[in-house]
Structures are given as structure tokens and as C-alpha cells.
N, C-alpha and C positions, 0 to 999 in steps of 0.2 A: 843476377832478370827477375822478373815476375809473372807480370802479363797483362797485353793491352786488349781494349776491347774493342773492335770495329759497329757503328751501328748506320745503318744505310736504310734512311723512311725513302721509301718505296713507294710511284702507284697507287697499288693494290694492298702493300704491308711493309714490314718493319725485322729486318736478320739484324741480327746480330752474332757476331764468330769472337769465340778468344782466343788469343794465340799467346805463347810463352815468346823467350828474347828465341830463339830459335829459329820460329816466325812457323813454328809445327801447331797446329786449329785443335786445341782439346775441346774445343768446345761450341752451341751453338746451338740458335734456336730462334726462330719463328714467328710472327706472330700480322694473323688480316686483317685488314680493317675495309670501309665502305667507301668506295666514290658518289657522290650525289649527282644524280644530271638534276635540278628543277628545272630544267627547257630543257630542248633542240640543241646541242652544239654549246649543250653549258657541264660545265663537270669542276665538283668542286670538293672540298673535304674538310673537316671541324677538325682543325690543330690539337683540341683533348686528345685525338682517336691515338697523333702520331705518340704523345705523350704515355698515355692509359699503354700503348702499346711496348710503348721501353718498355716500361715498369713492370712491364710482362716477362719480356726476353731477359732484359738481366738478374728476374727473379730463378726464371725456369735456367739461365743459365748456372747462376749458384749453387741452387739444388743439386743437377747433375755434377759442377763441381764447384764444394764447398770449401775447400781452400779458399778459392779463386777470393771469400770471406772477407779472406784476410791480405792479399795477392796480386789484385786488383791495382796496378801501377799511373793506369792512364785510359784513358776513353776520348775517345775519336767517334766522325760524322762524316761520311755524305750522306745524298741526299739526292734528288728531286728537283731537278731545276728550275726557272722560270716561274716558281706559282705562290704566286702572292696572298699572305699571314701583314694585314692590316690591326696595330696593337693601339688601345688609346689611353691615357698618359698613367695609367694607374695600373699598362700590363694586361687591359685588358683584351680579348681576342675584338673584334668590330663586328666584324664577320666570319662565315664561311671563307677560306679559301680559293684562293680561283686557281684553280690549277694551268696545269706547264701545256694540257691538251684541249684544253678552253680551247673553244671557238668565236666565240662573242662577238670580240674585237678586229672584225676586219673594217671596218669605218674606224676604226683608232688609226689599225698600222697604216690607211691611206691621210689621214690624217699628217700624222707623222713622217713620212715620207713628202708631202707637200708643204712642208712648214724648211724641212730641213734639204732634202733632195739626198745629193751626194754628202754636202758635208756631217751626215748621217753615220757612211760609213768613213772617211776622216776619225770623227771619236772612236764608236764604238768599232767602232772593222765586218762591224751586221747592217742585214736591212728589217726594215721591220716590219714582223711576222706576228704570228696571235700568238704566238708561243711566253715571248719575248715580255714583265714586267710590267714595262712601262703604258705599254694602251694597254690592258685589266688596271692600270692603273685609273688615268682615263678615261675609261669607262663605269667607275666609279666613281668620278669629279661631277663627270654629265648626267651619270641614270641611277649615284644613292649620291649625292649633297651635307647630305647631314647625319650621312657610317662618313665620308668624308672627310667632314668638319669637324669631328669626334679623334677623328686620327694623328697618333703623335710621332709613330713608326711606322714603318712598312719591315717585315724581314721576310727573308728566306726561310722552306720546312729544316732545316735541320739546324739553321740559325735559332730558329723559334725553339727546339727542341735545346741546348746550345745554354740559353735563357734561360728554359722553365730549371735547367738542371743544378744549375749553378744562381740565377737571375739575377748575369747580366748583357743588359741588349751588344751587339757585336755583328758585321759580316765580313768576313773572308775575298781575298778577291777574284779567283776565281767563279764565283759564282758573281759576287756583283756585274762581269763582265755581259752577266745573262740577263740585267737588272735592262739594256740598251743606257743604258743614265750614265755607265762610268768610261771615263777618257778609257779607254783602253791601257795604249802605251804609256800613261803618264801614270795614271792608277792611280784616279784620284777622279770625287763626280763633279759634273761633266755641271758648270753652274750654268753653262748656258744651251747643255737641253732643257734642265731646273727649270732657268727662266723666263725660257718657251713656254710649257708649257706653268703655267704658276707650283711649282713644286715646293717650296723653302726645304732647305736643306738637309734644319736639323731632321726634317721625319726619316733621311739617310743615315744606317749605325756607321759608326765609327768603323773601319778597317785596317783589317786586320790579317798578317798570316795565314796559311791555313795551318800551322801548326804552335800559333801563338797558343797560352793558356791562357784559356779567358775565362777562372776557378778551379774553386775544387767541388764539389759531387758534395748540395745542401746535405745540411747537416739530420732534417727529416728523413729525406732519405736516403740516408747513412739506415739508417736508427732502424726505415724503415726494410729497407734487405736486408737488415743483419754486418753493413759491414764494420771492420772493424780498429779499418786506417782512412786516409788524410786521402786525393783519388784526386791527382790532376783532372780537368780541363781541358782538348784541343780545339781548337776553330771544329779542323773539318776542312772538306771541300764539297762540290759537283762534284754530284757520281756519277758524268767522263771522264776527269783528271783524275780520280779517285782508281777506276775501272781501269782507266793505263797504266798509272804508277803499282794497284795488285799488277797486271801481266804484265811490270819491266819493266814502262819505258821511258826510259829515264836519259836517254841517246836521238836525236837531229835523226840520225841511219835508220832509224824505228819504228817501226807503225802498230794499229792497232785494228782488223778487223773484229769486229763485232756483229753476230748479226742473229737475233732475237727478234719479234717480233717485227723490227723495226732495222735496219742493218746501220753501223757508223764505220766511216775508216777516219782513223786519228793521226796524226803524228806528234811528236815532242817538238815546240821552237827554239830557242837557245836565244830572241831576246823581241821587239816589237816593231817591226821597219819592214813588215812582206804586208803585199801590198797586193790579196785574193778580192778585192775589191765588189767584197761583197756575198764574191761566188759559192767561199766558202765559209762556214764560224770560226770563229776566230776570237778566243777568251786570253787571260789568264788564269796562270796553272796553280797549281796546287804544288808543285817545287818551286821558290821566292824566285822573285824574280826573272819566271821563267815561262811560256803561253805556250798554246798550242793549238793543232787545228784539227782540221772535220769538217767533213760530209756525209749526208745524212741516203739513205737509202730508204722514204720513205714500207713499202711494203717489200720486203725481205724475206725474213719468211713465214709469214702474212701470203705471201704470196701462194705458197709451200702446201702453206698450210691450205689457204683454197683452192688449194687441186686436190692434193687430198682428201680435202671434206666433200668436193662438187663432183670427181671421177672413179677415188677410190674410196670410199668413204670405211670398206670393210678391213682394210687393209691398214697395218701398224706399220710406220716412219722406215723401218729394219725390209722389211719389204717389199713395199713403198723404193726404197735408195739401191736393195741387192742388185737390179741387175743396171745397174750407172754404169759398172765398168764395162759392160758389152758395147757398149755404144763409142763410137771415133767420139772423140771432141768435134764438133759441130754439128751434133745431132745427123747427121745427113739433108742439111739445109736446114735445119727448123732453128728461131727466130723468136728469144721472150723477149720483148717491155713489160718487169715489175710493176709500170707503174697501173694500178688499178686500183689504189687514193687517190691519184695525182703525183706527186714528185719532186722534193724536195731537192736535191744537189743532181746538176749542175742551174735546173731551171725553174725551179720557184713555180709551178704549177699547180696547177688547183684540178685546171681543165682537162690535161692530159691523164686517157684510157690506156691502158695496157695493150695490146697486143702480142701477137701468134705470127709467126710472118713464112710462108715457105713449103705449106701443108700441104705435102702430095702423100697416096696413096701407100705409098710404101711406109708411111710414117707408126707406128707401134706407141702405144702408151710411155717405153719407159724411152723413144727419145721424146717423147712429150717430154718428161720429169726431165732427162739428164737437160734437156733446154733451160728449161725453169730453175736449176739449177744454175744454169749459165747467163744468165738473165740477170741475175739476183745479182752472180757477182761480174758481170758487167757493168750493170750499174754504179756499184761500189771502185771497182778501177775507173770506171771516171771524176769518182778524188782524187785519186790517185793522177792523173792524170794530169789534174790543173796543180794540185802541191808540182807537176813536172816542170809543167809549164811557164808557171808562174812564177817559181822562184827554184829552177832547178835541184829540186830534189832526186834524191834517190835515196834506197834501202835495204840492206844488207841481211834483212832479218822484218820479217813482217810473224806479230804474232795472235794467232787465232782466238776468236772463246766464241763463248754460248753457242748455240746449234746449228752454227756450219762447224764447231768445232768437236764436233760427233757421232763422223760423219768422213769415213780416210778415205774413202775415192773424194767426195766435197773437199777435200783439202787438199789432196792434187789437183782436184779443178785448179782451187785457188792457186798456188805456186805456177800455174799454167796462166792464167791467167794474169794476174802480175811480176808474175817473170822474178821472181820474188823467194828466198825459201820463206817456207811456211813452218812454226815451230806453235806447237803447243804445249797446256800449263799440267804439269803431276797433280798439284792442286786449285782449282778456280775458284775464286769465290765475289768476283765482284766488285763491285765497289767498296764491298763492308772489310775487301783485302788491305785495300788505298786507305782507309780510315782508316783503321788500327797500323800500319805504317803511317800516318804522323803521328798518331799517338809514338810512336816509339819513336822516332825523329825528335816529337818535341820531348821526353822525355829526354833524349843523345843518349839515349842506348849503340844510337848512330850517330854520325858525326853529317850524313844523307843521305838525301834519299839512292843514290845510288848502290851505295852499298847498304844500307836495311835490302835493295831486289836481291844484293847477290845471294846473300836469305832467308830472303823472305820465300823470294821466286823461284822457282826448281823449271829444267823447262824435261818435257815428258819423249815429245818425238819431233822429231825437223821431216819434210816434206820436200825435195828437191827439183826445183824446174826441170822438166826434160823439153830436150830441145827439140826436137821432135813436135809436141804439144804447141811447145812453143812460138812456134813460127807457126803455126795453122788456125790457134787462137791469135797471134795479130790482124794480118788479114780478113778473117769474119768477127774484129772488135772496131776494124773499119767500115764496118754494113753492120752495127753496131748501133752504131754515134751517125746513120744516114735515117737509121728510123723514127723520133725523136721526129727532125725538119720533116721529113712527108708524111708522119703523121698530122699533126698540127691543128691543121687548120681540121681537118673532117672527127677529130678529136671532140676540138671547142664545139664543132658544126652542134653533136652528136649530143654532149652534153648539155650545153640548152639553147 
């Protein structure tokens, strides 16, 4: 075995990691690029920046690990979901990509919901939200008709990078599921949705598996990089399922909790017949013929960042959290709802706002800090509860990644609130690790993702639920669930 290279096309930059056959990261590099905000609520990027970043990252990795120039066997990708790239008949970019976090398409989402109603969820398993690709297409149709007439293909970021590296156009299922145009259960473009919105099926790329070989690295690129061998390029996947695979989530009794700016609670699903009625996202997986469900907390780590910035700007995160373990579960009756930017799961409410509830004269800064951590974790448990309520799902392990995996007291809190053992990883590389594993499976180094994860993913530490804390949190969580209906009306009045 030689090396595999995983490239992750993020929102603010591109990361590359080089792994050997034992799953060891032997080199890595990253390059940042700009997010364009031409108007309020607009978020765009020049797709050429992804390509330039990828070339620079590959050059830096080969400079760090010179033998990689003759030993990279496969490359694959993970990428930001939903972000729309339009190409003309010559394969040239028609306009800047409209990113997943662009919110200009509220009107188009309302139109989609009005025309398709609950049938949209039956086909796509998801509600119409501004982040998805279909509303972006409708916005271009309505506001930039001349550009839409030029459009011959649409792609998502990692598919565009695959096109630039190989010259071939395609899209795999996990990213296609995030367009709101895929029949998720039947794994095909929905002609009903396309016809409803006058979208020619010809602009939709051919669908392939994540592990499908889509070509080889172009000759001009191998020459520029000084590469002496041919390199297989594999389709790759959307960032969330890549992150899940990279965390070893390959069985239905496992889940991943990822706490960054936002938070995600995600699990593997074996089949496509789950009925979450749009309350959770449900998408095709990078694992062939599998699916995953996930809930999103919009302000997870950003709630803690906000608190630190406003009330403890001179503290490091380590010092801010150092006394959390001295505060009993429940923060002495103080509750925090992390709705400071609205909420996604389970409410899909952009007008709800956060709150501290139960403040009294005994509360110190440490009580508030613990309450923030508990509120974030309660919000993520909402997604866990939806999985249990709708399908009876239970878990014997949750892998914690991101900022929430950096503090042992918070990790114990997660184990107690989820009432599930929490584990952390020896090497946390996020979606880029999943991309590298896709290349490893595509090369047939391993017959499937389960066997690959046994080698590539290693557990660092486990935190088991404390029975006394679990019992206390059960009662507190029920109080937390009462917050949203109690504050909804007044919160909306304050916002509007």
C-alpha cells in the first residue's frame, strides 16, 4: 500500500491529509479562501478558489512527504453540502457559487412548500430550507434568467473539484440528497420535482457511488505536481457523512455528536424507510445503499463563544471551564436555551431566541457557564429523542468530536445527558478522514467501511454515564423541553 489523500472543501478553507495503509496521518496542509458577501444574507464563493487551494495543498503535502509523488494511489473528497455551482456547455463557471449558508431564498422555499406540501418530504425526506440547492436554482431562474439560460450542468463543491481534477462530471448520492431534488429512497433524480419547477433533467449530473472511480488525475496536473504515477480519483461525499465515517460511525447503534459553531447529532441508518416527517434531516450515505439521519443545533459552540466574548473576554476557554466540575448537574436551577440565532431541530424556527431561566442571587459565573454547556447538550439531545420517538433507536456508543470533545467535564456531561457512553478519538481529522477512507475503500485496500474504520479510527477515551447524574438530568431535561412552547409567543413578538 502507498498513500491516500483526502481533500475537504470547507466554507473558509480546504484541508488535505495524507494517510498510509495503517490509517496514520503522515502529512497535512490547508489553505484558506474568501467568502463573498455582496449583500446582506448573501454568501458566495468563486469555485476557482477551491481548485487553486487544492493544487497548493497537494504541492505542500508532496513537499513535506517527497515520496508521495510516486506513492499516492487514490484521492477523494468531502465538501460543504448544498452549495450550488453552475456550468455552461463548455464546462465554464456561469456565476459564483451560492453557498449553503446563504439565506436569500426564503421566498423560493415558501414556493416549494406551497406547490409540493408534504409530498416534498415523502420524496426528499426533508423540508424546504434556504440552505438546500433547489431554492438557489429557483432564485437564479427568477433573478438571473440570462445566466440560467447558459446553464448546462449544476454541481456541488466537491463534485466541481472532481471535475477539475479529472475532466468528468458526476455527483454521488450523499451530496445529491442535499439538493432537494433527489428521490432519496429510490436513489434517483425526482422527475416530479424537476418538472414542477421547469428544470431539465439533463442539467442533473450522472449519479454514482461515493467510492466510484471517476477518473484519473489529469496529466497536466501530475506534471505540475511532479507526480510519476497515475492516481485514481474517487467521487467522495458530503461533509457530514464523511465526518461520520471518519469518526467510525458505521453501525446503526452508534451516533456522532459534533460541536462546532453549530452542533450535529447524527446516526447511521440501514434503510430508507424511516419516517421522521421532516423533523430530522435524512440523507443518503457515503456508505453504499445506506442512509443517515441528523439533527442540527444552530448555536452550539457559538453560544459558548458568545458568552465568553460578552462576559469573560479575558478568559481562555480552559480557564472559563475550569470550575464547571464544582457545580452540580442542573446548575442550581439555572437553565439556558441556546436559541441565540434561531433553531433548526426540532423547531425550524428562525424567530425563536435564547434565554436564561431561573436566575437567582446565588448564581455565579460558573453556574452560568455550566448552564450554557448543559443547554447546548440538551438541544442536541432533542435530536436523539426524535430518533427514539420515531423509530425506537437506541445507542451503545456516541463519538464526540469538535469543541465539545476538548473538555473532560463537558464529555462527562454529554454521557450523563445522553445516558450513553461517550468516546473520543486518538486522531480527529473530521471530514477529510472520511474522504481518505473513501479512497481506501475505492482502491479495495479494504472491502468495506466497517473494516476500514477498524484500522483508520482509534478510540482515545471513554466516559460512562453516572447513574445519579443521569437520573437528575432526566428531570431537568423535561423542564428544558418546556422552555420552547413557553417562550415562543413572546420571543416572536420581540423579534418582529
